[in-house]
Residue frames as a rotation matrix with the C-alpha (Angstrom) as fourth column:
UNK 1
0.738 0.608 0.293 -34.41
0.321 0.066 -0.945 9.62
-0.594 0.791 -0.147 -28.17
UNK 2
-0.447 -0.894 0.014 -32.12
0.324 -0.148 0.934 9.83
-0.834 0.422 0.356 -31.19
UNK 3
0.740 0.666 -0.089 -33.04
0.157 -0.300 -0.941 11.94
-0.654 0.683 -0.326 -34.24
UNK 4
-0.442 -0.897 0.026 -31.05
0.267 -0.104 0.958 11.87
-0.856 0.431 0.285 -37.45
UNK 5
0.629 0.676 -0.384 -31.66
-0.126 -0.399 -0.908 13.58
-0.767 0.620 -0.166 -40.75
UNK 6
-0.408 -0.685 0.603 -30.47
0.644 0.252 0.722 12.97
-0.646 0.684 0.339 -44.26
UNK 7
0.145 0.445 -0.884 -30.88
-0.263 -0.844 -0.468 15.97
-0.954 0.300 -0.005 -46.56
UNK 8
-0.911 -0.313 0.268 -31.67
0.175 0.295 0.939 15.07
-0.373 0.903 -0.214 -50.16
UNK 9
-0.669 0.724 -0.168 -34.58
-0.602 -0.395 0.694 15.38
0.436 0.565 0.700 -52.60
UNK 10
0.320 0.733 -0.600 -36.00
-0.002 0.634 0.773 12.35
0.947 -0.246 0.204 -50.71
UNK 11
-0.301 -0.484 0.822 -35.46
-0.730 -0.438 -0.525 13.54
0.614 -0.758 -0.221 -47.21
UNK 12
0.113 0.284 -0.952 -35.40
0.323 0.896 0.305 10.90
0.940 -0.342 0.010 -44.52
UNK 13
-0.075 -0.100 0.992 -36.11
-0.841 -0.528 -0.117 11.61
0.536 -0.843 -0.045 -40.84
UNK 14
-0.051 0.014 -0.999 -35.35
0.249 0.968 0.001 8.87
0.967 -0.249 -0.053 -38.28
UNK 15
0.046 0.126 0.991 -36.52
-0.895 -0.435 0.097 8.91
0.444 -0.891 0.093 -34.66
UNK 16
-0.316 -0.230 -0.920 -35.30
0.090 0.959 -0.270 6.06
0.944 -0.168 -0.283 -32.40
UNK 17
0.036 0.442 0.896 -37.31
-0.921 -0.333 0.201 5.30
0.387 -0.833 0.396 -29.26
UNK 18
-0.926 -0.247 0.285 -37.14
-0.354 0.831 -0.429 2.47
-0.131 -0.499 -0.857 -26.70
UNK 19
-0.300 0.857 -0.419 -40.03
-0.294 0.335 0.895 0.02
0.908 0.392 0.151 -27.16
UNK 20
-0.103 0.273 0.957 -42.10
-0.991 -0.108 -0.076 -0.25
0.082 -0.956 0.281 -23.91
UNK 21
0.646 0.475 0.597 -42.02
-0.632 0.772 0.068 -3.69
-0.429 -0.421 0.799 -22.36
UNK 22
0.852 -0.395 -0.344 -39.15
-0.038 0.607 -0.794 -4.96
0.522 0.689 0.502 -24.53
UNK 23
0.571 -0.731 -0.374 -35.74
0.782 0.347 0.517 -6.10
-0.248 -0.588 0.770 -23.33
UNK 24
0.488 -0.462 -0.740 -32.88
-0.106 -0.874 0.475 -3.63
-0.866 -0.153 -0.476 -23.24
UNK 25
-0.596 -0.775 0.211 -31.51
0.150 0.151 0.977 -5.12
-0.789 0.614 0.026 -26.40
UNK 26
-0.192 0.614 0.765 -34.57
0.980 0.159 0.118 -4.25
-0.049 0.773 -0.633 -28.36
UNK 27
-0.614 -0.005 -0.790 -35.09
0.098 -0.993 -0.070 -0.87
-0.783 -0.120 0.610 -29.86
UNK 28
0.253 0.686 0.682 -37.51
0.877 0.134 -0.461 0.63
-0.408 0.715 -0.568 -32.34
UNK 29
-0.803 -0.433 -0.410 -36.81
0.174 -0.828 0.533 3.26
-0.570 0.356 0.740 -34.96
UNK 30
0.349 0.920 0.178 -39.65
0.583 -0.064 -0.810 5.09
-0.734 0.386 -0.558 -36.62
UNK 31
-0.731 -0.681 0.037 -38.85
0.408 -0.393 0.825 6.33
-0.547 0.618 0.565 -40.06
UNK 32
0.477 0.820 -0.317 -40.98
0.184 -0.445 -0.876 8.91
-0.860 0.360 -0.363 -41.80
UNK 33
-0.512 -0.659 0.551 -39.88
0.689 0.069 0.722 8.65
-0.513 0.749 0.419 -45.42
UNK 34
0.178 0.488 -0.854 -40.67
-0.148 -0.845 -0.514 11.90
-0.973 0.218 -0.078 -47.12
UNK 35
0.218 -0.048 0.975 -41.20
0.872 0.459 -0.173 11.23
-0.439 0.887 0.142 -50.82
UNK 36
-0.709 -0.539 0.454 -40.09
0.700 -0.613 0.365 13.68
0.081 0.577 0.813 -53.49
UNK 37
-0.824 0.336 -0.457 -41.73
-0.016 -0.819 -0.573 17.12
-0.566 -0.465 0.681 -53.23
UNK 38
-0.636 0.619 -0.461 -44.16
-0.724 -0.272 0.634 16.30
0.267 0.737 0.621 -56.02
UNK 39
-0.602 0.348 -0.719 -45.55
0.290 0.934 0.209 13.41
0.744 -0.083 -0.663 -54.08
UNK 40
-0.087 0.640 0.764 -48.65
-0.709 -0.578 0.403 13.79
0.699 -0.507 0.504 -51.83
UNK 41
0.774 0.407 -0.484 -48.13
-0.039 0.794 0.606 10.56
0.631 -0.451 0.631 -49.96
UNK 42
-0.107 -0.789 0.605 -46.13
-0.900 -0.182 -0.396 9.87
0.422 -0.587 -0.691 -46.84
UNK 43
0.470 0.184 -0.864 -45.22
-0.006 0.979 0.205 6.38
0.883 -0.091 0.461 -45.54
UNK 44
0.262 -0.384 0.885 -44.41
-0.955 -0.234 0.181 5.49
0.138 -0.893 -0.428 -41.95
UNK 45
0.353 -0.282 -0.892 -42.20
-0.074 0.942 -0.327 2.50
0.933 0.181 0.312 -41.22
UNK 46
0.725 -0.202 0.658 -41.02
-0.683 -0.094 0.724 0.95
-0.085 -0.975 -0.206 -37.96
UNK 47
0.197 -0.736 -0.647 -37.63
-0.291 0.587 -0.756 -0.67
0.936 0.337 -0.099 -37.68
UNK 48
0.900 0.111 0.422 -36.93
-0.436 0.192 0.879 -2.90
0.017 -0.975 0.222 -34.65
UNK 49
-0.153 -0.966 -0.210 -33.52
-0.697 0.256 -0.670 -3.98
0.701 0.043 -0.712 -33.31
UNK 50
0.717 0.390 0.578 -33.58
-0.687 0.537 0.489 -7.38
-0.120 -0.748 0.653 -31.57
UNK 51
-0.354 -0.793 0.496 -31.50
-0.678 0.583 0.447 -10.42
-0.644 -0.178 -0.744 -30.83
UNK 52
-0.179 0.245 -0.953 -31.58
-0.864 0.425 0.271 -12.97
0.471 0.871 0.136 -33.62
UNK 53
0.326 0.371 0.869 -33.11
-0.702 0.711 -0.040 -16.35
-0.633 -0.597 0.493 -33.00
UNK 54
-0.458 -0.549 0.699 -32.10
0.018 0.780 0.625 -19.69
-0.889 0.299 -0.347 -34.39
UNK 55
0.221 0.667 0.711 -34.87
0.750 0.351 -0.561 -19.49
-0.624 0.657 -0.423 -37.04
UNK 56
0.848 0.068 -0.526 -33.34
-0.158 -0.914 -0.374 -16.20
-0.506 0.400 -0.764 -38.28
UNK 57
0.029 -0.996 0.089 -29.90
-0.075 0.087 0.993 -17.57
-0.997 -0.036 -0.072 -39.15
UNK 58
-0.184 -0.097 0.978 -30.71
0.889 0.408 0.208 -18.52
-0.419 0.908 0.011 -42.77
UNK 59
0.757 0.525 0.389 -32.24
0.638 -0.723 -0.265 -15.09
0.142 0.449 -0.882 -43.47
UNK 60
0.715 -0.589 -0.376 -29.22
-0.211 -0.695 0.687 -13.37
-0.666 -0.412 -0.622 -41.85
UNK 61
-0.230 -0.844 0.484 -26.86
0.337 0.397 0.853 -15.35
-0.913 0.360 0.193 -44.09
UNK 62
0.148 0.380 0.913 -28.92
0.988 -0.100 -0.119 -14.34
0.046 0.920 -0.390 -47.15
UNK 63
0.972 0.209 -0.104 -28.81
0.217 -0.974 0.067 -10.71
-0.087 -0.088 -0.992 -45.95
UNK 64
0.308 -0.937 -0.168 -25.00
-0.161 -0.225 0.961 -10.87
-0.938 -0.269 -0.220 -45.47
UNK 65
-0.268 -0.378 0.886 -24.63
0.769 0.470 0.433 -12.34
-0.580 0.798 0.165 -49.01
UNK 66
0.575 0.584 0.572 -26.73
0.804 -0.532 -0.265 -9.50
0.150 0.613 -0.776 -50.38
UNK 67
0.943 -0.285 -0.175 -24.36
-0.191 -0.889 0.416 -7.01
-0.274 -0.359 -0.892 -48.63
UNK 68
0.594 -0.753 -0.284 -21.34
-0.111 0.273 -0.956 -8.91
0.797 0.599 0.078 -50.10
UNK 69
0.108 -0.550 0.828 -20.17
-0.993 -0.100 0.063 -9.76
0.048 -0.829 -0.557 -46.56
UNK 70
0.301 -0.072 -0.951 -18.49
-0.395 0.898 -0.193 -13.12
0.868 0.434 0.242 -46.44
UNK 71
-0.466 -0.598 0.652 -17.74
-0.790 -0.051 -0.610 -13.46
0.398 -0.800 -0.449 -42.71
UNK 72
-0.390 0.365 -0.845 -20.33
0.175 0.931 0.321 -16.16
0.904 -0.023 -0.427 -42.04
UNK 73
0.277 0.556 0.783 -22.12
-0.814 -0.297 0.499 -16.98
0.510 -0.776 0.370 -38.90
UNK 74
-0.706 -0.476 -0.524 -21.22
-0.093 0.796 -0.598 -19.21
0.702 -0.374 -0.607 -35.95
UNK 75
0.210 0.862 -0.461 -23.72
0.451 0.333 0.828 -20.76
0.867 -0.382 -0.319 -33.44
UNK 76
-0.138 -0.306 -0.942 -21.78
0.990 -0.069 -0.122 -19.09
-0.028 -0.950 0.312 -30.57
UNK 77
-0.843 -0.245 0.479 -22.23
0.353 -0.924 0.148 -15.60
0.406 0.294 0.865 -32.02
UNK 78
-0.212 0.780 -0.588 -24.62
0.632 -0.349 -0.692 -13.10
-0.745 -0.519 -0.419 -30.39
UNK 79
-0.784 -0.037 0.619 -26.38
0.592 -0.343 0.729 -11.56
0.186 0.939 0.291 -33.41
UNK 80
-0.269 0.700 -0.661 -28.52
0.211 -0.627 -0.750 -8.43
-0.940 -0.342 0.021 -33.45
UNK 81
-0.601 0.165 0.782 -30.77
0.798 0.066 0.599 -7.66
0.047 0.984 -0.171 -36.42
UNK 82
-0.686 0.474 -0.552 -32.71
-0.277 -0.872 -0.404 -4.72
-0.673 -0.124 0.729 -37.59
UNK 83
-0.495 0.641 0.586 -36.16
0.801 0.598 0.022 -5.57
-0.336 0.481 -0.810 -39.05
UNK 84
-0.761 0.464 -0.453 -38.26
-0.561 -0.822 0.100 -3.41
-0.326 0.330 0.886 -41.33
UNK 85
0.388 0.899 -0.205 -41.59
-0.919 0.394 -0.010 -5.14
0.072 0.193 0.979 -41.27
UNK 86
0.911 -0.043 0.411 -40.41
-0.058 0.971 0.231 -8.76
-0.409 -0.234 0.882 -42.05
UNK 87
0.756 -0.636 0.156 -37.24
0.272 0.087 -0.958 -7.76
0.596 0.767 0.238 -43.89
UNK 88
0.470 -0.711 -0.523 -33.76
0.720 -0.033 0.693 -7.74
-0.510 -0.702 0.497 -42.34
UNK 89
0.872 -0.165 0.462 -32.15
0.194 -0.748 -0.634 -4.35
0.450 0.642 -0.620 -43.10
UNK 90
0.214 -0.846 0.487 -29.19
-0.774 -0.451 -0.443 -4.57
0.595 -0.282 -0.752 -40.69
UNK 91
0.920 0.022 -0.391 -27.16
0.187 0.853 0.487 -7.06
0.344 -0.521 0.781 -38.70
UNK 92
0.108 -0.926 0.362 -24.09
-0.798 -0.298 -0.523 -7.23
0.592 -0.233 -0.771 -36.46
UNK 93
0.642 0.022 -0.766 -22.36
0.209 0.957 0.203 -10.06
0.737 -0.291 0.610 -34.64
UNK 94
0.351 -0.613 0.708 -20.56
-0.932 -0.301 0.201 -10.24
0.090 -0.731 -0.677 -31.25
UNK 95
0.542 -0.280 -0.792 -18.18
-0.132 0.903 -0.410 -13.18
0.830 0.326 0.453 -31.56
UNK 96
0.876 -0.256 0.407 -16.90
-0.406 0.061 0.912 -14.66
-0.259 -0.965 -0.050 -28.22
UNK 97
0.282 -0.863 -0.419 -13.19
-0.150 0.392 -0.908 -15.43
0.948 0.319 -0.019 -28.01
UNK 98
0.268 -0.173 -0.948 -11.26
0.872 0.462 0.162 -16.52
0.409 -0.870 0.275 -24.95
UNK 99
-0.309 -0.394 -0.866 -11.37
0.869 -0.487 -0.089 -13.47
-0.387 -0.780 0.493 -22.65
UNK 100
-0.682 0.092 -0.725 -12.80
-0.227 -0.970 0.091 -10.96
-0.695 0.226 0.682 -25.11
UNK 101
0.343 0.786 0.514 -15.39
0.501 0.310 -0.808 -10.44
-0.795 0.535 -0.287 -27.85
UNK 102
-0.861 -0.507 -0.026 -15.01
0.247 -0.463 0.851 -9.27
-0.444 0.727 0.524 -31.47
UNK 103
0.189 0.874 -0.448 -17.63
-0.140 -0.428 -0.893 -7.06
-0.972 0.231 0.042 -33.07
UNK 104
-0.849 -0.489 0.199 -17.94
0.087 0.241 0.967 -8.28
-0.521 0.838 -0.162 -36.65
UNK 105
-0.666 0.561 0.492 -20.33
0.738 0.397 0.546 -8.10
0.111 0.726 -0.679 -39.64
UNK 106
-0.254 0.573 -0.779 -21.82
0.214 -0.752 -0.624 -4.63
-0.943 -0.325 0.069 -38.98
UNK 107
-0.919 0.023 0.394 -23.93
0.392 -0.066 0.918 -4.30
0.047 0.998 0.052 -42.14
UNK 108
-0.170 0.892 -0.420 -26.89
0.013 -0.424 -0.906 -2.05
-0.985 -0.159 0.060 -43.05
UNK 109
0.083 0.252 0.964 -28.58
0.922 0.348 -0.171 -2.43
-0.379 0.903 -0.204 -46.38
UNK 110
-0.782 -0.531 0.327 -27.58
0.622 -0.697 0.357 0.42
0.038 0.482 0.875 -48.72
UNK 111
-0.215 0.741 0.636 -31.05
0.336 -0.556 0.761 2.03
0.917 0.377 -0.129 -48.98
UNK 112
0.762 0.604 -0.235 -31.24
0.383 -0.127 0.915 2.23
0.522 -0.787 -0.328 -45.20
UNK 113
-0.160 -0.888 -0.431 -27.77
0.976 -0.078 -0.202 3.62
0.145 -0.453 0.880 -44.39
UNK 114
-0.919 -0.316 0.237 -27.39
0.256 -0.933 -0.251 7.02
0.300 -0.170 0.939 -42.72
UNK 115
-0.016 0.956 0.293 -30.79
-0.273 -0.286 0.919 6.69
0.962 -0.065 0.265 -41.09
UNK 116
-0.010 -0.028 1.000 -29.66
-0.979 -0.205 -0.016 5.65
0.205 -0.978 -0.025 -37.55
UNK 117
0.864 0.443 -0.239 -30.03
-0.391 0.890 0.235 1.89
0.316 -0.110 0.942 -37.88
UNK 118
0.174 -0.906 -0.385 -26.24
0.293 0.421 -0.858 1.24
0.940 0.037 0.339 -37.63
UNK 119
-0.534 -0.379 0.756 -26.09
-0.492 -0.588 -0.642 3.47
0.688 -0.715 0.128 -34.58
UNK 120
0.385 0.740 0.551 -28.94
-0.910 0.203 0.362 1.60
0.157 -0.641 0.751 -32.93
UNK 121
0.796 -0.176 -0.580 -27.27
0.045 0.971 -0.233 -1.70
0.604 0.159 0.781 -33.66
UNK 122
-0.210 -0.974 0.084 -24.01
0.153 -0.117 -0.981 -0.38
0.966 -0.193 0.173 -32.26
UNK 123
-0.347 0.127 0.929 -25.69
-0.818 -0.525 -0.233 0.95
0.458 -0.841 0.286 -29.05
UNK 124
0.757 0.653 0.029 -27.41
-0.614 0.695 0.375 -2.40
0.225 -0.302 0.927 -28.55
UNK 125
0.443 -0.739 -0.509 -24.01
0.347 0.664 -0.662 -4.14
0.827 0.117 0.550 -28.86
UNK 126
-0.418 -0.676 0.607 -22.53
-0.279 -0.541 -0.794 -1.73
0.865 -0.501 0.038 -26.29
UNK 127
0.279 0.607 0.744 -25.27
-0.942 0.021 0.336 -2.72
0.188 -0.794 0.577 -23.75
UNK 128
0.941 0.079 -0.328 -24.18
-0.081 0.997 0.009 -6.36
0.327 0.018 0.945 -24.29
UNK 129
0.225 -0.967 -0.118 -20.51
0.483 0.216 -0.849 -5.49
0.846 0.134 0.515 -23.76
UNK 130
0.743 0.128 0.656 -20.82
-0.350 -0.762 0.546 -3.62
0.570 -0.635 -0.521 -20.47
UNK 131
0.684 -0.475 0.553 -18.56
-0.531 0.194 0.825 -6.03
-0.499 -0.858 -0.120 -18.62
UNK 132
0.589 -0.467 0.659 -16.39
0.594 0.803 0.039 -7.36
-0.548 0.369 0.751 -21.51
UNK 133
-0.302 -0.744 -0.596 -13.43
-0.269 -0.533 0.802 -6.30
-0.915 0.403 -0.039 -23.58
UNK 134
0.612 0.499 0.614 -14.28
0.482 0.380 -0.789 -6.06
-0.627 0.779 -0.008 -27.31
UNK 135
-0.518 -0.767 -0.379 -12.31
-0.006 -0.440 0.898 -5.40
-0.855 0.468 0.223 -30.42
UNK 136
0.692 0.652 0.308 -13.28
0.326 0.098 -0.940 -4.56
-0.644 0.751 -0.144 -34.02
UNK 137
-0.555 -0.828 0.079 -11.53
0.429 -0.203 0.880 -3.90
-0.713 0.522 0.468 -37.32
UNK 138
0.551 0.834 -0.036 -13.61
0.471 -0.347 -0.811 -1.28
-0.689 0.430 -0.584 -39.15
UNK 139
0.244 -0.393 0.887 -12.89
0.854 -0.346 -0.389 0.79
0.460 0.852 0.251 -42.19
UNK 140
-0.678 -0.673 -0.297 -10.90
0.731 -0.575 -0.366 3.87
0.076 -0.465 0.882 -41.27
UNK 141
-0.728 0.401 0.556 -13.64
-0.122 -0.874 0.470 6.31
0.674 0.275 0.686 -42.28
UNK 142
0.343 0.912 -0.223 -15.96
0.103 0.200 0.974 4.69
0.934 -0.357 -0.025 -39.59
UNK 143
-0.625 -0.665 -0.409 -13.60
0.480 0.086 -0.873 5.50
0.616 -0.742 0.265 -36.65
UNK 144
-0.847 0.319 0.425 -15.96
-0.502 -0.742 -0.444 8.21
0.174 -0.589 0.789 -35.15
UNK 145
0.153 0.916 -0.371 -18.92
-0.606 0.384 0.697 5.86
0.780 0.119 0.614 -35.58
UNK 146
0.284 -0.101 -0.953 -17.31
0.476 0.878 0.048 3.30
0.832 -0.468 0.298 -33.28
UNK 147
-0.799 -0.598 0.066 -15.88
0.272 -0.457 -0.847 5.88
0.537 -0.659 0.527 -30.96
UNK 148
-0.288 0.744 0.603 -19.42
-0.623 -0.623 0.472 6.96
0.727 -0.240 0.643 -30.05
UNK 149
0.831 0.551 -0.083 -19.75
-0.306 0.576 0.758 3.77
0.465 -0.604 0.647 -27.83
UNK 150
0.744 -0.539 0.395 -16.21
-0.522 -0.100 0.847 3.83
-0.417 -0.836 -0.356 -26.45
UNK 151
0.710 -0.572 0.412 -14.07
0.689 0.687 -0.234 2.08
-0.149 0.449 0.881 -29.06
UNK 152
0.710 -0.569 -0.415 -10.60
-0.446 -0.820 0.360 3.51
-0.545 -0.071 -0.836 -29.32
UNK 153
0.585 -0.578 -0.569 -7.64
-0.550 0.232 -0.802 2.94
0.596 0.782 -0.183 -31.67
UNK 154
0.733 -0.442 0.517 -5.37
-0.206 0.581 0.788 0.08
-0.649 -0.683 0.335 -30.56
UNK 155
-0.044 -0.804 -0.594 -1.94
-0.995 -0.016 0.095 -0.73
-0.086 0.595 -0.799 -31.89
UNK 156
0.514 0.281 -0.810 -1.66
-0.510 0.860 -0.026 -4.22
0.689 0.427 0.585 -33.35
UNK 157
-0.493 -0.762 -0.420 0.95
-0.076 0.519 -0.851 -5.16
0.867 -0.387 -0.314 -30.74
UNK 158
-0.755 0.276 0.595 -1.59
-0.655 -0.263 -0.708 -4.42
-0.039 -0.925 0.379 -27.96
UNK 159
0.244 0.938 -0.246 -4.28
-0.965 0.261 0.039 -6.67
0.100 0.228 0.968 -29.49
UNK 160
0.360 -0.014 0.933 -4.65
-0.321 0.937 0.138 -10.41
-0.876 -0.349 0.332 -29.09
UNK 161
-0.661 -0.729 0.179 -2.71
-0.127 0.344 0.930 -12.55
-0.740 0.592 -0.320 -31.57
UNK 162
-0.210 0.675 0.707 -5.89
0.799 0.535 -0.274 -13.59
-0.564 0.508 -0.652 -33.37
UNK 163
0.794 0.571 -0.211 -6.70
0.403 -0.753 -0.520 -9.96
-0.456 0.327 -0.828 -34.20
UNK 164
0.095 -0.843 -0.529 -3.10
-0.464 -0.508 0.726 -9.02
-0.881 0.177 -0.440 -34.97
UNK 165
-0.691 -0.322 0.647 -3.08
0.309 0.677 0.667 -11.76
-0.653 0.661 -0.368 -37.64
UNK 166
0.195 0.851 0.487 -6.47
0.921 0.011 -0.388 -10.72
-0.336 0.525 -0.782 -39.07
UNK 167
0.734 0.049 -0.677 -5.55
0.019 -0.998 -0.052 -7.04
-0.679 0.026 -0.734 -39.06
UNK 168
-0.274 -0.937 -0.216 -2.21
-0.368 -0.105 0.924 -7.74
-0.888 0.332 -0.316 -40.80
UNK 169
-0.534 0.174 0.827 -3.97
0.687 0.660 0.305 -9.91
-0.492 0.731 -0.472 -43.38
UNK 170
0.585 0.810 0.030 -6.47
0.712 -0.496 -0.498 -7.10
-0.389 0.313 -0.867 -44.13
UNK 171
0.555 -0.433 -0.710 -3.72
-0.333 -0.898 0.287 -4.47
-0.762 0.077 -0.643 -44.44
UNK 172
-0.547 -0.795 0.263 -1.63
-0.062 0.352 0.934 -6.77
-0.835 0.495 -0.242 -46.75
UNK 173
-0.179 0.595 0.783 -4.75
0.938 0.342 -0.046 -6.91
-0.296 0.727 -0.620 -49.05
UNK 174
-0.822 -0.175 0.541 -4.70
0.415 -0.836 0.360 -3.15
0.389 0.520 0.760 -49.24
UNK 175
0.224 0.964 -0.142 -7.78
0.765 -0.084 0.639 -2.68
0.604 -0.252 -0.756 -47.00
UNK 176
-0.480 -0.334 0.812 -8.05
-0.070 -0.908 -0.414 0.72
0.875 -0.255 0.412 -45.32
UNK 177
0.533 0.721 -0.442 -8.93
0.296 0.331 0.896 -0.55
0.793 -0.609 -0.038 -41.83
UNK 178
-0.239 -0.582 0.777 -8.08
-0.682 -0.469 -0.561 0.28
0.691 -0.664 -0.285 -38.28
UNK 179
-0.296 0.094 -0.950 -7.91
0.527 0.846 -0.080 -1.86
0.796 -0.525 -0.300 -35.14
UNK 180
-0.247 0.324 0.913 -10.10
-0.621 -0.777 0.107 -0.67
0.744 -0.541 0.393 -32.28
UNK 181
-0.604 0.007 -0.797 -10.77
0.528 0.753 -0.393 -1.83
0.597 -0.658 -0.459 -28.74
UNK 182
0.069 0.693 0.718 -13.32
-0.483 -0.606 0.632 -1.14
0.873 -0.390 0.293 -26.05
UNK 183
-0.903 -0.394 -0.171 -12.78
-0.023 0.442 -0.897 -1.77
0.429 -0.806 -0.409 -22.37
UNK 184
-0.219 0.864 -0.453 -15.62
0.876 0.379 0.299 -2.79
0.431 -0.331 -0.840 -19.98
UNK 185
0.323 0.420 0.848 -17.67
-0.033 -0.891 0.454 0.05
0.946 -0.174 -0.274 -18.47
UNK 186
-0.714 -0.643 0.277 -16.36
-0.251 -0.134 -0.959 1.20
0.654 -0.754 -0.066 -15.05
């Protein structure tokens, strides 16, 4: 069980629990949204992490556009999504390359950030990567976020050429990113 708290006038408490009977790539997060102190009402929401299906692809692309993420989707990608009721509030892609995977497109809708949804998406990705090498190019301030599932800094000369080029392109644009890799679990 994972518990995270965000302290603000509208305090949010998130509790993530496995969903009985669901596959290991499915998680549920229960969010008790505490409204401002002058409110007498409390709402309970359930967010579910699951593998995207073919019929979800158009909604995922719309979600990515809303997040201003332009990376697109490929049919070979393994995509995980976070649902709140029928709305997609988070998504991430594992993109297969020859001999390794690339974690891309980790996005959580702004109103739902810092509530554990990204962590649950990342943990579900880690389960899929148990026997594969994976790389990602996150923003520098997210280093510890990715380290929690075993990603470590990698020099660009150690990375596959595809990632070296992408990383160099991002750096040349002034993007404050790092190159990280994760080895298979022993």
